[in-house]
LUMBABA-485323 format. One record per residue (C-alpha): residue number from 0; chain; x, y, z. Coordinates in Angstrom, 2 decimals. Layout:
N
+------+-------+---------+---------+---------+
: loke : kolse :      xx :      yy :      zz :
+------+-------+---------+---------+---------+
:  NUM :     A :       X :       Y :       Z :
...
+------+-------+---------+---------+---------+
END
This chain:
341
+------+-------+---------+---------+---------+
: loke : kolse :      xx :      yy :      zz :
+------+-------+---------+---------+---------+
:    0 :     A :  -67.22 :  -70.22 :   -1.00 :
:    1 :     A :  -65.06 :  -66.94 :   -0.52 :
:    2 :     A :  -66.18 :  -64.38 :   -2.64 :
:    3 :     A :  -65.70 :  -60.19 :   -3.33 :
:    4 :     A :  -67.38 :  -57.08 :   -3.78 :
:    5 :     A :  -65.96 :  -54.21 :   -4.87 :
:    6 :     A :  -67.81 :  -51.12 :   -4.36 :
:    7 :     A :  -67.57 :  -47.95 :   -5.84 :
:    8 :     A :  -69.53 :  -44.66 :   -5.46 :
:    9 :     A :  -72.41 :  -44.94 :   -8.33 :
:   10 :     A :  -73.48 :  -42.39 :  -10.96 :
:   11 :     A :  -77.10 :  -41.57 :  -12.19 :
:   12 :     A :  -78.22 :  -43.62 :  -15.46 :
:   13 :     A :  -77.88 :  -40.95 :  -18.06 :
:   14 :     A :  -77.15 :  -37.37 :  -17.60 :
:   15 :     A :  -80.08 :  -35.94 :  -17.86 :
:   16 :     A :  -82.12 :  -33.76 :  -14.73 :
:   17 :     A :  -84.44 :  -36.74 :  -14.91 :
:   18 :     A :  -81.71 :  -39.36 :  -13.71 :
:   19 :     A :  -79.76 :  -37.04 :  -12.23 :
:   20 :     A :  -82.53 :  -36.31 :   -9.38 :
:   21 :     A :  -82.92 :  -38.99 :   -7.97 :
:   22 :     A :  -79.77 :  -40.06 :   -8.39 :
:   23 :     A :  -78.84 :  -36.59 :   -5.88 :
:   24 :     A :  -82.04 :  -37.42 :   -4.11 :
:   25 :     A :  -80.33 :  -41.34 :   -2.87 :
:   26 :     A :  -76.86 :  -40.02 :   -2.54 :
:   27 :     A :  -77.64 :  -36.28 :   -0.27 :
:   28 :     A :  -80.40 :  -37.80 :    1.93 :
:   29 :     A :  -77.44 :  -40.29 :    2.81 :
:   30 :     A :  -77.52 :  -39.88 :    6.45 :
:   31 :     A :  -73.72 :  -40.61 :    7.01 :
:   32 :     A :  -73.67 :  -37.79 :    3.60 :
:   33 :     A :  -75.29 :  -34.86 :    5.15 :
:   34 :     A :  -75.32 :  -35.98 :    8.90 :
:   35 :     A :  -78.26 :  -34.24 :   10.54 :
:   36 :     A :  -81.88 :  -34.75 :   11.25 :
:   37 :     A :  -84.27 :  -36.84 :    8.68 :
:   38 :     A :  -86.80 :  -33.82 :    8.85 :
:   39 :     A :  -83.68 :  -30.80 :    8.48 :
:   40 :     A :  -82.17 :  -33.03 :    5.75 :
:   41 :     A :  -85.31 :  -33.64 :    4.00 :
:   42 :     A :  -85.83 :  -29.58 :    4.38 :
:   43 :     A :  -82.38 :  -28.89 :    2.96 :
:   44 :     A :  -82.11 :  -31.76 :   -0.01 :
:   45 :     A :  -86.04 :  -31.44 :   -1.65 :
:   46 :     A :  -86.89 :  -28.54 :   -0.11 :
:   47 :     A :  -83.83 :  -26.13 :   -1.40 :
:   48 :     A :  -80.96 :  -28.45 :   -2.98 :
:   49 :     A :  -82.94 :  -30.83 :   -5.58 :
:   50 :     A :  -84.49 :  -27.51 :   -6.87 :
:   51 :     A :  -81.56 :  -26.48 :   -8.92 :
:   52 :     A :  -79.13 :  -28.88 :   -8.63 :
:   53 :     A :  -80.47 :  -31.88 :  -10.87 :
:   54 :     A :  -80.28 :  -29.83 :  -13.75 :
:   55 :     A :  -76.62 :  -27.99 :  -13.18 :
:   56 :     A :  -75.27 :  -31.24 :  -12.06 :
:   57 :     A :  -76.65 :  -32.81 :  -15.59 :
:   58 :     A :  -75.10 :  -30.22 :  -17.54 :
:   59 :     A :  -71.41 :  -31.40 :  -15.78 :
:   60 :     A :  -72.14 :  -34.76 :  -15.84 :
:   61 :     A :  -73.06 :  -34.25 :  -19.18 :
:   62 :     A :  -69.44 :  -32.77 :  -20.21 :
:   63 :     A :  -67.89 :  -35.72 :  -18.89 :
:   64 :     A :  -70.11 :  -38.57 :  -20.22 :
:   65 :     A :  -68.65 :  -41.05 :  -23.10 :
:   66 :     A :  -70.23 :  -43.24 :  -25.14 :
:   67 :     A :  -70.30 :  -46.76 :  -22.88 :
:   68 :     A :  -71.90 :  -44.20 :  -20.23 :
:   69 :     A :  -70.82 :  -43.19 :  -16.75 :
:   70 :     A :  -66.60 :  -43.22 :  -17.24 :
:   71 :     A :  -66.87 :  -43.86 :  -13.02 :
:   72 :     A :  -68.92 :  -47.15 :  -14.15 :
:   73 :     A :  -67.22 :  -47.88 :  -16.94 :
:   74 :     A :  -63.75 :  -47.79 :  -15.64 :
:   75 :     A :  -64.80 :  -49.46 :  -12.61 :
:   76 :     A :  -66.12 :  -52.10 :  -14.86 :
:   77 :     A :  -62.96 :  -52.58 :  -16.74 :
:   78 :     A :  -60.81 :  -52.81 :  -13.46 :
:   79 :     A :  -63.05 :  -55.47 :  -12.12 :
:   80 :     A :  -62.82 :  -57.50 :  -15.60 :
:   81 :     A :  -58.81 :  -57.32 :  -15.09 :
:   82 :     A :  -59.24 :  -58.22 :  -11.22 :
:   83 :     A :  -61.45 :  -61.33 :  -11.81 :
:   84 :     A :  -58.70 :  -63.64 :  -13.65 :
:   85 :     A :  -55.81 :  -62.64 :  -11.17 :
:   86 :     A :  -58.11 :  -63.60 :   -8.16 :
:   87 :     A :  -59.03 :  -66.70 :   -6.97 :
:   88 :     A :  -62.40 :  -66.03 :   -5.97 :
:   89 :     A :  -65.42 :  -64.72 :   -7.54 :
:   90 :     A :  -65.46 :  -60.86 :   -7.93 :
:   91 :     A :  -68.47 :  -58.81 :   -8.00 :
:   92 :     A :  -68.73 :  -55.06 :   -8.42 :
:   93 :     A :  -71.33 :  -52.54 :   -6.74 :
:   94 :     A :  -72.19 :  -49.16 :   -6.34 :
:   95 :     A :  -73.61 :  -47.40 :   -3.10 :
:   96 :     A :  -75.46 :  -45.19 :   -4.96 :
:   97 :     A :  -77.99 :  -45.47 :   -7.93 :
:   98 :     A :  -79.09 :  -48.96 :  -10.08 :
:   99 :     A :  -75.75 :  -50.93 :   -9.62 :
:  100 :     A :  -76.87 :  -51.51 :   -6.26 :
:  101 :     A :  -75.01 :  -53.65 :   -3.52 :
:  102 :     A :  -78.26 :  -55.91 :   -3.17 :
:  103 :     A :  -77.48 :  -56.94 :   -7.08 :
:  104 :     A :  -73.64 :  -57.37 :   -6.16 :
:  105 :     A :  -74.83 :  -59.50 :   -3.13 :
:  106 :     A :  -76.95 :  -61.45 :   -5.20 :
:  107 :     A :  -74.81 :  -62.30 :   -7.79 :
:  108 :     A :  -72.29 :  -63.49 :   -5.74 :
:  109 :     A :  -74.50 :  -65.41 :   -3.74 :
:  110 :     A :  -76.02 :  -67.07 :   -6.80 :
:  111 :     A :  -72.74 :  -68.60 :   -7.48 :
:  112 :     A :  -72.55 :  -70.31 :   -4.38 :
:  113 :     A :  -70.64 :  -67.58 :   -2.67 :
:  114 :     A :  -71.37 :  -67.40 :    1.47 :
:  115 :     A :  -68.28 :  -65.22 :    2.29 :
:  116 :     A :  -68.03 :  -62.01 :    1.16 :
:  117 :     A :  -64.96 :  -59.16 :    1.32 :
:  118 :     A :  -66.55 :  -56.31 :    1.26 :
:  119 :     A :  -64.50 :  -53.99 :   -0.85 :
:  120 :     A :  -65.14 :  -50.12 :   -0.27 :
:  121 :     A :  -62.93 :  -48.64 :   -3.25 :
:  122 :     A :  -61.48 :  -45.99 :   -0.55 :
:  123 :     A :  -58.10 :  -45.60 :    0.22 :
:  124 :     A :  -58.73 :  -43.07 :    3.12 :
:  125 :     A :  -61.48 :  -43.65 :    5.73 :
:  126 :     A :  -64.33 :  -41.47 :    6.01 :
:  127 :     A :  -68.11 :  -41.52 :    7.36 :
:  128 :     A :  -69.31 :  -40.45 :    3.80 :
:  129 :     A :  -67.51 :  -43.34 :    1.92 :
:  130 :     A :  -66.53 :  -46.23 :    3.52 :
:  131 :     A :  -68.47 :  -46.21 :    6.95 :
:  132 :     A :  -71.87 :  -46.04 :    4.69 :
:  133 :     A :  -71.08 :  -48.61 :    2.56 :
:  134 :     A :  -70.43 :  -50.90 :    5.16 :
:  135 :     A :  -73.29 :  -50.20 :    7.53 :
:  136 :     A :  -75.96 :  -50.86 :    4.22 :
:  137 :     A :  -74.12 :  -53.77 :    3.25 :
:  138 :     A :  -74.90 :  -55.23 :    6.70 :
:  139 :     A :  -78.47 :  -54.29 :    6.63 :
:  140 :     A :  -78.85 :  -56.14 :    3.32 :
:  141 :     A :  -76.96 :  -58.61 :    4.62 :
:  142 :     A :  -79.66 :  -59.19 :    7.54 :
:  143 :     A :  -82.75 :  -58.79 :    5.74 :
:  144 :     A :  -81.78 :  -60.57 :    2.30 :
:  145 :     A :  -78.51 :  -62.82 :    3.20 :
:  146 :     A :  -78.57 :  -63.89 :    6.71 :
:  147 :     A :  -76.21 :  -67.20 :    6.18 :
:  148 :     A :  -73.58 :  -64.59 :    4.43 :
:  149 :     A :  -70.42 :  -63.54 :    6.73 :
:  150 :     A :  -68.71 :  -60.39 :    5.42 :
:  151 :     A :  -65.42 :  -59.38 :    6.22 :
:  152 :     A :  -64.10 :  -55.45 :    5.22 :
:  153 :     A :  -60.86 :  -54.11 :    3.53 :
:  154 :     A :  -59.79 :  -51.56 :    6.21 :
:  155 :     A :  -58.68 :  -47.97 :    4.73 :
:  156 :     A :  -55.64 :  -48.86 :    2.86 :
:  157 :     A :  -53.99 :  -45.46 :    2.54 :
:  158 :     A :  -50.54 :  -46.47 :    3.76 :
:  159 :     A :  -49.99 :  -49.88 :    2.43 :
:  160 :     A :  -47.05 :  -49.50 :    0.51 :
:  161 :     A :  -48.06 :  -51.35 :   -2.55 :
:  162 :     A :  -51.38 :  -48.80 :   -2.88 :
:  163 :     A :  -48.75 :  -45.86 :   -2.27 :
:  164 :     A :  -46.25 :  -47.62 :   -5.11 :
:  165 :     A :  -49.29 :  -47.58 :   -7.44 :
:  166 :     A :  -49.84 :  -43.75 :   -6.79 :
:  167 :     A :  -46.51 :  -42.95 :   -6.86 :
:  168 :     A :  -45.57 :  -44.51 :  -10.25 :
:  169 :     A :  -48.76 :  -42.83 :  -11.77 :
:  170 :     A :  -47.75 :  -39.79 :  -10.93 :
:  171 :     A :  -44.48 :  -40.31 :  -11.98 :
:  172 :     A :  -45.44 :  -41.82 :  -15.55 :
:  173 :     A :  -47.83 :  -38.54 :  -15.88 :
:  174 :     A :  -45.10 :  -35.78 :  -14.93 :
:  175 :     A :  -42.99 :  -36.87 :  -17.26 :
:  176 :     A :  -41.48 :  -33.94 :  -19.61 :
:  177 :     A :  -43.75 :  -31.50 :  -17.60 :
:  178 :     A :  -41.39 :  -29.10 :  -15.44 :
:  179 :     A :  -43.96 :  -28.16 :  -13.10 :
:  180 :     A :  -43.79 :  -25.50 :  -10.17 :
:  181 :     A :  -46.39 :  -27.00 :   -8.08 :
:  182 :     A :  -47.92 :  -30.60 :   -7.15 :
:  183 :     A :  -51.13 :  -30.31 :   -5.84 :
:  184 :     A :  -52.50 :  -33.26 :   -3.83 :
:  185 :     A :  -56.58 :  -32.94 :   -3.99 :
:  186 :     A :  -58.99 :  -34.39 :   -1.68 :
:  187 :     A :  -62.15 :  -34.81 :   -1.22 :
:  188 :     A :  -63.42 :  -32.39 :    1.36 :
:  189 :     A :  -65.25 :  -33.37 :    4.33 :
:  190 :     A :  -66.94 :  -31.01 :    7.06 :
:  191 :     A :  -64.52 :  -31.15 :    9.88 :
:  192 :     A :  -67.74 :  -32.76 :   12.20 :
:  193 :     A :  -67.33 :  -35.80 :   10.09 :
:  194 :     A :  -63.58 :  -36.67 :   11.51 :
:  195 :     A :  -64.68 :  -35.48 :   14.80 :
:  196 :     A :  -67.69 :  -38.46 :   14.59 :
:  197 :     A :  -65.88 :  -41.04 :   13.43 :
:  198 :     A :  -62.88 :  -40.43 :   16.14 :
:  199 :     A :  -63.76 :  -43.00 :   18.80 :
:  200 :     A :  -61.29 :  -41.10 :   21.75 :
:  201 :     A :  -63.47 :  -37.77 :   20.82 :
:  202 :     A :  -59.68 :  -36.36 :   21.22 :
:  203 :     A :  -59.89 :  -33.95 :   17.75 :
:  204 :     A :  -60.34 :  -30.38 :   18.92 :
:  205 :     A :  -58.58 :  -28.04 :   16.71 :
:  206 :     A :  -56.99 :  -29.00 :   13.02 :
:  207 :     A :  -54.27 :  -26.65 :   11.56 :
:  208 :     A :  -53.57 :  -26.11 :    8.30 :
:  209 :     A :  -50.93 :  -28.25 :    6.55 :
:  210 :     A :  -49.99 :  -29.90 :    9.95 :
:  211 :     A :  -50.98 :  -33.90 :   10.65 :
:  212 :     A :  -54.05 :  -33.97 :   13.21 :
:  213 :     A :  -52.71 :  -37.16 :   14.52 :
:  214 :     A :  -50.18 :  -39.62 :   14.49 :
:  215 :     A :  -49.99 :  -42.09 :   12.29 :
:  216 :     A :  -51.12 :  -45.73 :   14.07 :
:  217 :     A :  -52.62 :  -44.23 :   17.32 :
:  218 :     A :  -56.75 :  -45.14 :   18.34 :
:  219 :     A :  -57.97 :  -41.49 :   16.66 :
:  220 :     A :  -55.80 :  -41.51 :   13.31 :
:  221 :     A :  -57.53 :  -45.05 :   12.63 :
:  222 :     A :  -60.67 :  -43.16 :   11.21 :
:  223 :     A :  -59.43 :  -40.32 :   10.82 :
:  224 :     A :  -59.79 :  -38.81 :    7.31 :
:  225 :     A :  -58.01 :  -36.16 :    7.62 :
:  226 :     A :  -54.57 :  -38.05 :    8.31 :
:  227 :     A :  -54.96 :  -40.42 :    6.16 :
:  228 :     A :  -54.94 :  -37.58 :    3.66 :
:  229 :     A :  -51.95 :  -36.33 :    4.81 :
:  230 :     A :  -49.92 :  -39.56 :    5.39 :
:  231 :     A :  -50.66 :  -40.87 :    1.96 :
:  232 :     A :  -49.26 :  -37.63 :    0.78 :
:  233 :     A :  -46.03 :  -38.21 :    3.09 :
:  234 :     A :  -45.55 :  -41.55 :    1.68 :
:  235 :     A :  -45.83 :  -40.56 :   -2.12 :
:  236 :     A :  -43.80 :  -37.80 :   -2.15 :
:  237 :     A :  -41.10 :  -39.80 :    0.39 :
:  238 :     A :  -40.70 :  -42.26 :   -2.58 :
:  239 :     A :  -40.70 :  -39.70 :   -5.32 :
:  240 :     A :  -38.69 :  -37.49 :   -3.51 :
:  241 :     A :  -40.31 :  -34.40 :   -4.10 :
:  242 :     A :  -39.29 :  -31.48 :   -2.22 :
:  243 :     A :  -41.48 :  -29.34 :    0.34 :
:  244 :     A :  -41.99 :  -26.57 :   -1.69 :
:  245 :     A :  -42.89 :  -28.15 :   -5.26 :
:  246 :     A :  -46.01 :  -29.63 :   -3.07 :
:  247 :     A :  -49.10 :  -28.99 :   -0.98 :
:  248 :     A :  -52.56 :  -30.77 :    0.66 :
:  249 :     A :  -56.14 :  -29.20 :   -0.34 :
:  250 :     A :  -59.47 :  -30.62 :   -0.36 :
:  251 :     A :  -62.28 :  -30.38 :   -2.86 :
:  252 :     A :  -65.55 :  -30.27 :   -3.61 :
:  253 :     A :  -67.27 :  -28.99 :   -0.29 :
:  254 :     A :  -70.92 :  -28.01 :    0.20 :
:  255 :     A :  -72.19 :  -24.51 :    1.63 :
:  256 :     A :  -72.98 :  -24.01 :    5.39 :
:  257 :     A :  -70.39 :  -26.34 :    7.31 :
:  258 :     A :  -66.70 :  -26.10 :    7.80 :
:  259 :     A :  -65.23 :  -28.09 :    5.63 :
:  260 :     A :  -61.62 :  -29.60 :    5.66 :
:  261 :     A :  -58.98 :  -26.64 :    4.66 :
:  262 :     A :  -56.82 :  -25.37 :    2.17 :
:  263 :     A :  -59.54 :  -25.55 :   -0.06 :
:  264 :     A :  -58.87 :  -26.81 :   -3.29 :
:  265 :     A :  -60.37 :  -24.22 :   -5.58 :
:  266 :     A :  -59.27 :  -21.26 :   -3.42 :
:  267 :     A :  -55.58 :  -22.67 :   -3.89 :
:  268 :     A :  -55.26 :  -22.72 :   -7.34 :
:  269 :     A :  -56.65 :  -19.79 :   -8.11 :
:  270 :     A :  -54.35 :  -17.90 :   -6.13 :
:  271 :     A :  -51.02 :  -19.67 :   -6.91 :
:  272 :     A :  -50.47 :  -17.37 :  -10.82 :
:  273 :     A :  -50.35 :  -14.15 :   -8.27 :
:  274 :     A :  -47.65 :  -16.32 :   -6.47 :
:  275 :     A :  -45.63 :  -16.94 :   -9.17 :
:  276 :     A :  -46.97 :  -20.56 :   -9.54 :
:  277 :     A :  -47.59 :  -21.07 :  -13.24 :
:  278 :     A :  -47.46 :  -24.51 :  -13.85 :
:  279 :     A :  -49.22 :  -26.88 :  -12.08 :
:  280 :     A :  -50.32 :  -30.96 :  -11.95 :
:  281 :     A :  -52.91 :  -32.13 :   -9.96 :
:  282 :     A :  -53.63 :  -35.69 :   -8.52 :
:  283 :     A :  -56.97 :  -36.71 :   -6.65 :
:  284 :     A :  -55.45 :  -39.57 :   -4.41 :
:  285 :     A :  -59.05 :  -40.17 :   -2.65 :
:  286 :     A :  -60.60 :  -41.60 :   -5.69 :
:  287 :     A :  -59.15 :  -44.94 :   -7.18 :
:  288 :     A :  -61.54 :  -44.09 :  -10.01 :
:  289 :     A :  -61.85 :  -41.36 :  -12.50 :
:  290 :     A :  -65.61 :  -39.32 :  -12.21 :
:  291 :     A :  -67.69 :  -36.13 :  -11.92 :
:  292 :     A :  -65.33 :  -34.81 :   -9.30 :
:  293 :     A :  -62.13 :  -35.33 :  -11.15 :
:  294 :     A :  -63.03 :  -34.84 :  -14.51 :
:  295 :     A :  -65.44 :  -32.23 :  -14.26 :
:  296 :     A :  -64.12 :  -29.77 :  -11.36 :
:  297 :     A :  -60.33 :  -30.65 :  -11.49 :
:  298 :     A :  -59.55 :  -31.30 :  -15.06 :
:  299 :     A :  -62.30 :  -28.71 :  -16.59 :
:  300 :     A :  -63.24 :  -25.92 :  -14.08 :
:  301 :     A :  -60.23 :  -26.13 :  -12.00 :
:  302 :     A :  -58.08 :  -25.47 :  -15.03 :
:  303 :     A :  -60.31 :  -22.92 :  -16.62 :
:  304 :     A :  -60.33 :  -21.02 :  -13.27 :
:  305 :     A :  -56.56 :  -21.36 :  -13.20 :
:  306 :     A :  -55.66 :  -19.91 :  -16.53 :
:  307 :     A :  -58.05 :  -17.11 :  -16.21 :
:  308 :     A :  -55.84 :  -16.22 :  -13.03 :
:  309 :     A :  -52.80 :  -16.26 :  -15.15 :
:  310 :     A :  -51.93 :  -19.57 :  -15.15 :
:  311 :     A :  -49.68 :  -21.44 :  -17.74 :
:  312 :     A :  -49.75 :  -25.06 :  -17.67 :
:  313 :     A :  -52.33 :  -27.25 :  -15.83 :
:  314 :     A :  -51.97 :  -31.28 :  -15.90 :
:  315 :     A :  -54.81 :  -33.32 :  -14.30 :
:  316 :     A :  -53.34 :  -36.60 :  -13.00 :
:  317 :     A :  -55.85 :  -39.61 :  -13.98 :
:  318 :     A :  -56.50 :  -41.47 :  -11.09 :
:  319 :     A :  -55.44 :  -45.77 :  -10.95 :
:  320 :     A :  -58.82 :  -46.54 :  -13.02 :
:  321 :     A :  -58.18 :  -50.17 :  -14.67 :
:  322 :     A :  -54.16 :  -49.38 :  -14.49 :
:  323 :     A :  -52.91 :  -52.46 :  -14.93 :
:  324 :     A :  -50.55 :  -53.02 :  -11.72 :
:  325 :     A :  -53.08 :  -51.61 :   -9.77 :
:  326 :     A :  -55.18 :  -54.18 :  -10.56 :
:  327 :     A :  -53.03 :  -56.80 :   -9.83 :
:  328 :     A :  -52.51 :  -55.13 :   -5.89 :
:  329 :     A :  -56.08 :  -55.42 :   -5.46 :
:  330 :     A :  -56.32 :  -59.10 :   -6.80 :
:  331 :     A :  -52.85 :  -59.64 :   -4.02 :
:  332 :     A :  -55.41 :  -58.22 :   -1.39 :
:  333 :     A :  -58.19 :  -60.50 :   -2.33 :
:  334 :     A :  -55.57 :  -63.62 :   -2.92 :
:  335 :     A :  -54.48 :  -63.22 :    0.70 :
:  336 :     A :  -58.02 :  -62.59 :    1.96 :
:  337 :     A :  -59.22 :  -66.18 :    0.36 :
:  338 :     A :  -56.01 :  -68.14 :    1.28 :
:  339 :     A :  -56.61 :  -67.76 :    4.56 :
:  340 :     A :  -58.69 :  -70.46 :    6.65 :
+------+-------+---------+---------+---------+
END
């Protein structure tokens, strides 16, 4: 029997330092997130970062927390509830980090008699700190707990036309009546070395700002997060007919000490008012679900900084969340897989 496990990032159980600290520990101690030797990672995370970060992050989470709980979890659950009745096989939901574990999700499917699972990381673009870590952990759990299960995984869907249409339709709907100077495509940032590590051809050398680093369809582009981001943008703006001078690509949420993908979202947005760009809209297509990075970092902090630097109007475009068209797209992909023999 077939079934599907949707997997998103995760969330602490509450916006308090007590719950945020173990969540951050699990997240930052993941060798696919901070990819340095264990002892150095433990020193950085447990010796330095976790001394102050839990309180800071808890404050940020408190600003976006809903009565029902974490927005990321609540919205993911709403999406799953819409996808299930449209799908021909059981659908479960899990998170890579936090208490809604992948093991619990697989157990839920196992209890329904499922022995063939479609692993569905809810990330359009491939990255080792998102897609890969989900697939690796799920396989480890399968070997230990569910040896008779078989896995198939959903590849990065950054250029699937139905997904692109969902994003384009969402942008068009949210931009209606908003006369913007610039549409910012802000993707989650990763260290440049992560792109090189996932490149099996080892052909990545130098990144040129605002230029594609790989040709789509080539072996080096298969796992290139940066190329996936630029191609998502290209396809969306092509569908919407947005002129080249009306949009840009940036990367957010970096950590200090490493060379991360550029240009940086906060730096670029802060400079825009001085260049005469007074009205901007920001879309975050690396996420299908609104979370801390979209609701607090973009919709609150980036907006405040933009206005403090002379910006006049700032529109944060929501993620796809539980949008009906997006849920239909997900169920269509599930049913296509379920129908295969």
